[in-house]
C-alpha positions in Angstrom: 71.3 188.0 73.7 70.8 184.7 75.5 74.3 182.8 75.7 73.6 180.1 72.6 74.1 176.8 75.0 70.5 178.2 76.9 68.8 178.4 73.5 69.7 174.8 72.2 67.8 173.8 75.6 64.6 174.7 74.0 61.5 173.1 73.0 61.1 175.3 69.8 57.2 177.1 68.8 54.3 175.8 67.9 53.7 178.4 65.6 56.1 180.9 63.8 54.8 183.9 65.5 55.8 182.6 69.1 59.6 182.2 68.0 61.1 184.5 70.7 63.7 187.5 68.5 66.8 186.1 70.4 65.7 182.5 68.8 64.9 183.9 65.6 68.3 185.7 65.0 70.5 183.4 65.8 68.6 181.1 63.3 69.1 183.4 61.0 72.9 184.0 61.8 73.4 180.5 61.6 74.8 179.9 65.2 72.7 177.2 66.2 70.1 174.7 64.8 67.0 174.7 64.4 64.8 172.1 66.8 61.5 171.7 65.3 60.0 172.4 62.0 58.0 175.8 63.1 61.8 177.1 63.5 63.2 174.8 60.5 60.5 176.8 58.0 60.8 179.7 59.3 64.3 180.2 58.8 65.5 183.5 57.0 67.5 181.4 54.0 68.9 185.1 52.6 69.9 186.5 56.0 71.8 183.1 56.7 73.6 183.5 53.4 74.7 186.9 54.2 75.7 185.5 57.8 77.0 182.5 56.6 79.6 184.2 53.7 80.4 187.5 55.7 83.6 186.9 55.6 84.2 185.4 52.1 84.0 187.8 49.8 84.3 185.3 46.9 80.7 184.5 47.1 79.3 187.8 49.0 79.1 189.8 46.0 77.3 187.0 43.5 75.1 185.9 46.7 74.0 189.4 46.9 73.5 189.9 42.8 71.5 186.9 43.0 69.1 187.3 46.0 66.3 188.7 44.0 65.7 185.1 42.5 64.9 183.8 46.0 62.1 185.9 46.9 58.9 184.0 47.3 60.4 180.6 46.6 59.3 177.2 49.1 62.2 176.8 51.6 62.8 173.7 49.3 63.4 175.5 46.1 64.9 178.1 47.8 67.4 175.4 49.5 67.7 174.1 46.2 68.8 177.0 44.5 71.4 178.0 46.7 72.8 174.4 46.6 73.2 175.2 42.7 74.3 178.2 43.0 76.9 177.5 45.2 77.8 174.8 43.2 78.5 176.7 40.1 80.2 179.4 42.4 82.5 176.6 43.9 83.3 175.1 40.2 83.9 178.1 39.1 86.8 179.4 41.6 88.4 175.9 42.3 87.3 176.0 45.7 87.3 172.3 47.0 86.7 173.9 50.7 83.2 175.2 50.3 81.3 171.8 50.5 83.5 170.7 53.5 82.6 173.9 55.6 78.9 173.7 54.6 78.7 170.2 55.5 80.3 170.8 59.0 78.4 173.9 59.9 76.4 174.4 63.1 73.1 175.3 61.6 71.0 172.7 59.6 70.1 174.9 57.0 73.5 175.0 56.0 74.4 171.5 56.1 71.0 171.4 53.4 72.3 173.6 51.0 75.7 171.0 50.9 73.0 168.1 50.5 71.9 170.2 46.7 75.6 171.0 46.3 75.9 167.2 45.9 72.4 166.3 44.0 72.5 169.2 41.4 76.1 168.5 41.0 76.2 166.6 37.1 79.6 165.6 37.4 78.9 163.0 40.0 77.6 159.7 38.6 74.9 158.2 40.9 77.3 156.1 43.0 79.4 159.1 43.8 76.2 161.0 45.1 74.8 158.4 47.2 78.4 158.1 48.7 78.7 161.7 49.4 74.7 162.2 50.5 75.1 159.3 53.3 76.7 161.3 56.2 74.2 163.3 55.9 71.5 160.7 55.2 72.5 160.1 59.0 72.5 163.8 60.7 71.5 163.6 63.7 69.2 166.5 62.5 65.9 165.4 60.9 65.5 168.3 58.2 69.0 167.5 57.0 67.7 164.2 56.6 65.1 164.9 54.9 66.7 167.0 52.4 69.3 164.4 51.9 67.2 162.1 49.8 65.1 164.9 48.2 68.4 165.8 46.7 69.6 162.9 45.3 66.1 161.2 44.3 65.9 163.0 40.8 69.0 161.1 40.0 67.8 158.0 41.8 64.8 158.1 39.2 66.7 158.3 36.5 69.4 155.2 37.3 66.5 153.6 39.2 67.9 149.7 38.7 71.6 150.6 39.7 70.1 152.9 42.8 68.3 149.7 44.1 71.1 147.8 43.5 73.3 150.2 45.3 70.7 150.9 48.3 69.7 147.5 48.7 73.3 147.4 50.7 72.5 150.4 52.9 69.3 148.3 54.5 71.7 146.3 56.7 73.6 149.2 57.7 73.7 149.6 61.5 72.2 153.1 61.8 68.6 153.1 61.3 68.3 156.8 59.3 70.5 155.4 56.4 68.2 152.0 56.4 65.6 154.7 56.3 67.0 156.8 53.5 67.0 154.1 51.4 63.0 153.5 51.9 62.5 157.1 51.6 64.5 158.1 48.4 62.3 155.3 46.9 59.0 155.6 48.0 56.6 155.7 44.7 55.0 158.6 45.5 57.0 160.9 48.6 56.3 163.7 50.1 57.4 167.1 48.5 58.5 165.2 45.7 57.8 163.7 41.9 56.4 160.5 41.7 58.4 157.6 40.1 56.2 156.2 37.7 58.2 153.3 37.4 57.8 152.1 41.2 53.7 153.0 40.7 53.7 150.4 37.9 56.1 147.5 38.7 56.8 148.2 42.9 58.2 144.7 43.4 61.7 146.3 41.8 61.9 147.7 45.2 61.9 144.2 47.1 65.7 144.2 47.5 65.4 147.1 49.8 62.0 146.1 51.4 62.0 142.3 52.0 65.5 142.9 54.6 63.2 145.3 56.9 59.9 144.1 57.0 60.9 143.3 60.6 63.0 145.9 61.4 63.1 147.0 65.0 63.6 150.8 64.6 60.1 152.4 64.6 61.7 155.1 61.9 61.9 152.7 59.6 59.1 150.5 60.0 57.3 153.6 59.3 59.0 154.4 56.5 58.5 150.9 55.1 54.6 151.2 55.6 54.7 154.7 53.4 56.5 153.0 51.1 54.0 149.9 50.4 51.0 152.3 51.4 52.2 154.8 48.3 52.4 151.5 46.5 48.4 150.5 47.1 47.5 153.5 45.7 48.4 152.6 42.0 49.1 148.4 42.8 46.6 147.9 45.2 46.7 143.5 44.5 50.2 143.4 44.8 50.5 145.3 48.3 47.8 143.3 49.6 49.6 139.9 48.7 52.9 141.0 49.9 51.3 141.7 52.9 49.7 138.6 53.3 53.0 136.7 52.4 54.3 138.3 55.4 51.9 138.1 57.9 53.0 134.3 57.8 55.8 135.2 60.1 55.3 138.1 61.0 56.8 139.6 64.6 55.1 142.6 66.0 57.3 144.9 63.9 56.1 143.1 60.9 52.4 143.6 61.9 52.8 147.3 62.1 54.3 147.6 59.1 51.4 145.5 57.3 48.9 147.7 59.4 50.1 151.3 58.3 50.6 150.1 54.6 46.9 148.5 54.7 45.2 151.6 55.7 44.1 152.6 52.8 43.3 149.5 50.8 
């Protein structure tokens, strides 16, 4: 096998069938992160589990017994199921070191498991979940950042007003990934997730998050805000139109880009 340092310089295959065996093996062993969506989706989480927990017998036997339940699930469903399982096993054994271990792992897929350990923990309040998930919202890997908001979205939806109040403080954070998280986790429709009906009918309640970002300098954030408003426009087009007209009065180039993206389907 090539040295892992050499493997990290790759651009990533366009199709899963074109991923070199050495790269696929390293991904499934958890010794390298994925570099694009193709690789991220191709990871065999069952193999990865066996390698990550090879020297942790406390988890290995229960994992082996539960492997069948992971068969033919979607990637996101698999990650969530693993996170829930690991959360329960860590609580059963009072293991407080598992989450830090997974959180610092070189494999982005393993860090995704950690996100769902946080997101599915019934003992954590929404304040505690958002605090715990913030490092993953700022993760260097795109896959971890996406799973981070997916992992807590249900809880955000259940405690929407409190969540918006908490997240309204995130939009002034210097890290664009954290600002973008505050938008993505509250999108009325979103991608690969349940809709938030309250935001589809009353999108104005999210203005404490959206307003401060209407001229954000980061394209990553601009696209997210535009997509948020595009979501809202599917059910409340007049509200989106009026908001864009208000923003256009003193728009700079960033605001103009957001308005264009927000209005593309109205």
